[in-house]
VOPAGU-2260 file (C-alpha; in pm, 1 decimal, decimal comma):
REM VOPAGU-2260
SITE   aa  ch    i         X         Y         Z
SITE  UNK   A    0    1697,0    2249,2    1555,3
SITE  UNK   A    1    1896,2    2241,6    1884,4
SITE  UNK   A    2    2228,8    2417,0    1910,7
SITE  UNK   A    3    2511,3    2220,9    2073,1
SITE  UNK   A    4    2787,9    2392,1    2270,6
SITE  UNK   A    5    3139,7    2256,2    2281,1
SITE  UNK   A    6    3438,7    2388,1    2474,2
SITE  UNK   A    7    3770,8    2463,2    2303,9
SITE  UNK   A    8    4110,6    2556,9    2441,1
SITE  UNK   A    9    4258,4    2883,1    2324,8
SITE  UNK   A   10    4592,0    3049,7    2404,6
SITE  UNK   A   11    4646,3    3424,5    2412,7
SITE  UNK   A   12    4992,0    3453,0    2263,7
SITE  UNK   A   13    5036,3    3806,9    2394,4
SITE  UNK   A   14    4991,7    3695,4    2753,8
SITE  UNK   A   15    5175,3    3364,6    2743,8
SITE  UNK   A   16    5529,0    3362,8    2887,8
SITE  UNK   A   17    5596,4    2999,2    2800,4
SITE  UNK   A   18    5594,5    2861,9    3158,7
SITE  UNK   A   19    5463,6    2525,1    3039,1
SITE  UNK   A   20    5223,8    2453,3    3326,4
SITE  UNK   A   21    4944,4    2380,7    3083,6
SITE  UNK   A   22    5139,4    2113,2    2900,1
SITE  UNK   A   23    5230,5    1948,7    3234,7
SITE  UNK   A   24    4868,4    1951,8    3360,4
SITE  UNK   A   25    4714,8    1859,4    3027,6
SITE  UNK   A   26    4964,1    1670,6    2805,6
SITE  UNK   A   27    4680,4    1502,3    2617,7
SITE  UNK   A   28    4569,8    1830,4    2464,6
SITE  UNK   A   29    4864,8    2072,6    2492,9
SITE  UNK   A   30    5203,3    2046,2    2319,7
SITE  UNK   A   31    5495,3    2287,1    2351,9
SITE  UNK   A   32    5677,4    2432,3    2059,4
SITE  UNK   A   33    6053,4    2459,1    2046,5
SITE  UNK   A   34    6040,6    2780,5    2259,8
SITE  UNK   A   35    5806,0    2644,1    2513,4
SITE  UNK   A   36    5486,7    2805,2    2393,1
SITE  UNK   A   37    5169,7    2599,1    2397,3
SITE  UNK   A   38    5010,0    2456,5    2083,6
SITE  UNK   A   39    4642,6    2352,1    2115,0
SITE  UNK   A   40    4418,1    2187,4    1842,9
SITE  UNK   A   41    4101,0    2350,8    1720,9
SITE  UNK   A   42    3904,6    2045,4    1817,7
SITE  UNK   A   43    3655,4    2041,0    2095,9
SITE  UNK   A   44    3792,2    1936,6    2432,6
SITE  UNK   A   45    3677,9    1570,7    2486,5
SITE  UNK   A   46    3434,6    1533,5    2773,4
SITE  UNK   A   47    3676,5    1309,9    2964,8
SITE  UNK   A   48    3936,7    1589,2    2967,7
SITE  UNK   A   49    3713,1    1882,3    3058,9
SITE  UNK   A   50    3799,7    1867,5    3433,3
SITE  UNK   A   51    4165,1    1863,2    3360,2
SITE  UNK   A   52    4124,8    2142,8    3099,5
SITE  UNK   A   53    3960,7    2361,1    3357,2
SITE  UNK   A   54    4231,7    2291,8    3607,4
SITE  UNK   A   55    4502,7    2384,1    3358,6
SITE  UNK   A   56    4315,0    2710,9    3264,3
SITE  UNK   A   57    4290,8    2805,7    3635,2
SITE  UNK   A   58    4663,3    2724,4    3694,0
SITE  UNK   A   59    4791,0    2948,5    3410,9
SITE  UNK   A   60    4998,0    3215,1    3591,6
SITE  UNK   A   61    4955,5    3467,6    3301,7
SITE  UNK   A   62    4577,7    3383,7    3237,8
SITE  UNK   A   63    4678,3    3307,7    2878,3
SITE  UNK   A   64    4505,3    2969,2    2852,3
SITE  UNK   A   65    4128,4    2998,1    2794,6
SITE  UNK   A   66    3840,8    2757,3    2758,0
SITE  UNK   A   67    3575,9    2904,6    2525,9
SITE  UNK   A   68    3244,0    2775,8    2424,2
SITE  UNK   A   69    3134,2    2746,2    2059,2
SITE  UNK   A   70    2786,5    2682,3    1947,7
SITE  UNK   A   71    2714,3    2461,9    1648,1
SITE  UNK   A   72    2412,0    2308,6    1481,0
């Protein structure tokens, strides 16, 4: 049985300083809470948003936004 890899956004809350760049670059997948910290869903990043997700991860000044791969059956 083949394993399928999907990419998911994660936020390291210890590194995040609530700049909000991620929500500006990727409003389809990132919301900000009342203090400006990002909230991301546990869902896989849709294929059509992967390029923008990678750009948002690269633009994070504190390296708090991550794109991680999960393997599933």
